[in-house]
N, C-alpha and C positions, 0 to 999 in steps of 0.2 A: 309245387316249385310254387304257386303268388307268394306262400308266406318266407319261403327263403329269397325270391326277389325283395319280398320288401323288409325282412330282416337284415340284405346286405348291404340295399339301400340306405337305411336309419344309419347301418353301421360309417359307410361309406360322408354321409349328412354330415353325423356328429366328428369322426374323424378329421375331415375341413375344416369344421368351426372351431376343433382344437388347434386344428394350424393355422388357421386366419388368428385368432386370442394366440396363441404363443409370437406370431410372425409382430401382432401388434405392439403386445410389451417388448418384443425385439427392438422394434425402430422406437417405442417412445421411449427405451433405454436410453438409446443412440442420442435421438434429438435432446434430453436432456443434459448428455454428457457434450453438446455441443456449443459453443459459443461463435461472436460476432464478432468477425472481422476489426471493428471499429472496438469493442472493448480492450484488445491489446495491440494495436499500433495508435503511433501515432504520425500524422499526416506532416512533411518534411518541410520548414517552414511556417508550420499551424503550431505558435508556441508564442506564451506568454513574456514581457516581457519587465524588468524592475526597474522601478522610481523610485527614489531616494531626494531626501530635499529636507534641510534642516528652517525653524521655526519656531514663533512662542506659542506657550497657551498662555493666559491670562486669566486673571478672576480665582486666582489659588489664596487662601485664607490663611497667608502666613506660611503655607509649606511650599511655597516659590523657592528658588535660588538666593542665596546669599549675595547680591553683587558686587561688596567688598571683597570674595575672593572668589566669582568666576567675570571674567573678566569683559568674557564674550558675550556674554547675556545681558552686561550692560551696554558694549557698543551694538547690540543686534535691538537691543528697545530705543537705543538713542537713534539710529540710522532709521527707523521704524519712524519713530515720533516727527524726522525731518525729511520722511515720503508723502508727513499726511502734512509739511508745511509750518509744523511747529519747532521754535526755535531749541536746543538746548544745550548751548553754550554757558560755562557754568551753571548751571546744573546740578546737582549735587541728590544721585540719585541710590534711593532706601529702600525701596520696596521689596516685599516677600512674596508679592502675590505676581511673580513670571518667570518663569522657569523656558531653558532653551534644551527640545526637545527634537530630535531627530524625525521626518514623516516617512513610511516606507507603504510601499505600496505594488498593486502584479495589475500591470498592464495586459489585458486577456487576448487573445490572436482574436481579429476582425473586430476591435471594437474602434467603436461609431465616437466621432463628436457628440459632446454631449451624454456621455454615458456617465452615471455615476460607479464609481471606485470605493471600495472600506479599506480604508488607513490607518497602521499603525502607527500609536507613538508611542516615544521613550525619551525618556529623561536623560540629558549629557552632563550635565551639573546636577549641583549637591539639594537636589529639592527632593521632598522626603516624601509627595504624592500630586497624583495629576485632580484626584480627585473632584470634580468640581468646576472644571474649568471648561476656557475657552479655545481654541485654536485657532490662530491668525491667519489670516490669509498666508497658503506656503507656497511655491511652487515646486515642483515634482519634474526632474530632468531624466536622462533615461542616459542610459553607457556613453552615448557618443554627445551625453551637453547639450541637446537642448529640451524642451520645458514642452512634456505632454501632458502635463495633469495639473490642476489647482485644486487643493486643499483646505477646507475651513469648516470650523464645526465641533460642537461640543464634547468632551471628553468623554469615553465611560469605561469604569472599570468596573471589576466585578460586586457585588453587592455583596452584603451578609445570604448567606444561605442558609433555610428553615430548614431542622433536620425534624421538627415536630415543631403543634403549635408553643410547646411554653420554651425549648432551646432551639437556639438560633447559632450559627456555628461560622466565624470568616474561611472562607475558602481557601487553601494555600494560592493567593496571588501576588504578586509584584506590583503595588501603589504606584511604582514609580512609569509604569507601563499602562496601557489602553488602549483604545482604538474609537475613529470616528466614525463610526455607521453611514454608509453614504455621502461620505466628505468629501472625499475626490473627485471632480469632472473632466472629463477628458476634452485637451482644449484640437491634440491634434493627431491624428490617424494615423498609424503606418503601412501606408501602401503597398497591397500583394496581390495583383492581380493573378487568379488559377488561368485566367482564359489565354495568360499569355503563355503558357507551359504548354512543352512541348514534352515533359515525362514527368511524374509522381512516382515518387518515394514513401513508403512507409514504412516506419519504422518503428521494431516491436519492444515493448517493454521491457521483458526479458525476454531477450536472443537464445535462440534453442535449432540450431541447423536445419531437423522433425518439421517446428512448426513456421524458419522460412519456407523449406520446400509445400508444408501444406498449403500457405498464404497462396504461394504463387500456381500451384496447381489448381486451384479452387478456382480463382480468380479467369485463369485460360480454357476450364472446364465450363464456366459462365459467360465467356466474355468473347466473341470472336476475334481473333487474332494473331490470339498464343504472342499477348500483350504484355503481361505480369513474367518478372523476372530475377531469382533471386541470386543476387549480389556476395551475402554473407550469409553469417549464424543473427543478427539484426536487421536486413537492409534487404526489404523487398521493390525492386523501379518496373513500374509500371508505364508503357508507352502511349502516350492520347493518341484514338484512331480519329484521323482526320475527318468522319465524319460523326466523334462526337465531342466536336471541337466548340460546340455551338452550345449543348448543353453542359457543359462540365458540370456542374452541380448536382444533374441527375445521375453522373457518371460515378463521381466519386460516391455516390449516396446511393447506388445503387451494391458498389466494390466493398463500402463497409456493410452492407445486411446480411453478404454472405457465411458462412457460419463451418467452422470448422473446427475438429478436434487439436485444441493447442497439447505439444508433446514438452514436460516440464521433467527437467535432473531431479533424481534421488534428492531431496534435502530436509532436512529437521533444524527446524529454530527452537534454540532453547533462549528465555528466559531465567537467568541466572537469580534476580532480584525475587521477579513474585511464583518460581519454580513455578511456569509456565510451561508446557512442552508440544509441543506444535510439531505437528509428522505428514508429510507430504502422501499422497496415496503408492507411489512408483518406490516409496521404502522399503525391504522385504530383509528380513534375516535369514543367515544361515544355522543349519545346526550347533546347537551350543548349549553350555550348563551354566550356569549363574548364582553366585555363592555368596551371599549375602546375611551377616550375622546368623539369626537360625533358620534361615531359610536358603532353598533352590527351587530352582526353574530350569524343566529342561524343557528345551528348544529343540521339536523333530527328533531323528534319530543317534542321538550324540553316543559316541561310544570315547569311552579316555582309551588315551594314545597307551598307558600299558598293557592292556586288554585286546592290544593290535587289530589291526582293520579285521579279521575275520571275525572275532568273537563269537559266542552266539546270542543272542537275545537274554537266555537266562543267565548269563556272566554278566552280561552289560547292568543290567537287573537289581541282579545281586550285591554287583559293586554302586548302583546305587543307594541300595537301600540301605547299605555301609556306610555309605557319606552324611545317606538321611538320617540313620544314629548317631552318626559325633556330630552333625551340624544340627538336628532339631528337628520339628515335626514339619517344618512353613514349607509344603510340596505344592507345586505347580508344573502341570505339564500342560505341553503345546506344540499341536502340527506340525511337522516339517514343511515347511514352504509359506507359515502366516507371515504375516508383517509385522511390522514392527508396532504398532495401535494395538494391536492382541496382544501384544507382553508389558506395555505399558498399564493395558487392564490387568492385566496378572499381579502385577508390582502394586496398584493399590489398593486391589484386593486383599493383598498379602498384610498391607496397612506401611510399605514404604514410605519413607519422607519422598518430600519429592527431592530436597538436595540429591538424596542418596540415589532418585531416579538419575539423577543427570550424571552422578560419576558412574553407574550402570553404563549408560549408554556411549561413555564417553572410554568402558574401559573392554565394551564388547567391541566397538570400534580399531578397539587399540589391538585385538583378537581377529581382527579382520575377519571377523562373523555380520559388517552390518556394511554394505551397498550405500554410502551414502553421503551425503558432506553434511558436518554437523554444523550448525552456524550461531552461536554465541553471541545478546546480544546484551 
């Protein structure tokens, strides 16, 4: 009896340990599948603002604008000297060391005065290269016409890329564009006061009704007061509780750290130039037979319509063998309910070219065996 009790005890301990291990694995898998809310949403109002200006790049080694052809460069240069107190009346400028450029930058949200930004430089005249030039003081304007930053500094253009110790190759860049690293300084801020808000809207990067509802439900399950409401597929509105008005930063940070499992639509993205195929995890393929060249791929229990829906497995196998003999020996079988990535792997194993894989995917979609959006880039 004692031995029996010990055996039963050991059995239940082992069984409980196994359950704990399985539960731990299941929880770990779910945790890995979860995503923070901050990684899939944008807070309304927290966005960058585009800045643009027009200036001059000096110090070019004969690669600048031809002042006889580009009149606005000559005018900008004349205005520049006159602002410095140098009279340019009657002076005929012939230099090729100056180029007119556009200067662009992005003013990030919550940018403060004195913060430095990268500026993008692009020639607008007939300059052949901006390499070695220096951008002169240029005001950067917002869409409202106000100055938000001032830019100046040396222009950087990509150099030669060393392929090896003996070989140096030029990267495929245009020398009439470059950038000034930390070359723009913020002069004016865009006022945005979180504490004055009664509601905050979160916008999904990839709108989806299920994801929108999940975000709202997760917020309501973790913050008292039923404060979140999904307005549509891309917007979640959160009402700020009165007791959290004084700590808005902590309140938003708490919401951003909450985790959900986003739901995405089935999508296949194809880059025809490189032959790259990116397949979402929700993409599934129905039973279908693919015949291309000298190969055949059967997905699931596909039955030719000529045999009828009640055809036996032996008849289907016989029909498939006949088609195999006629078309070639490259045959691949895939189980029913398989995802599209397994089909693409099978095509790769049979040596199908990327452009042919793209064509096959389009034809499977046309046949109604692929329930997914195909996006071509």
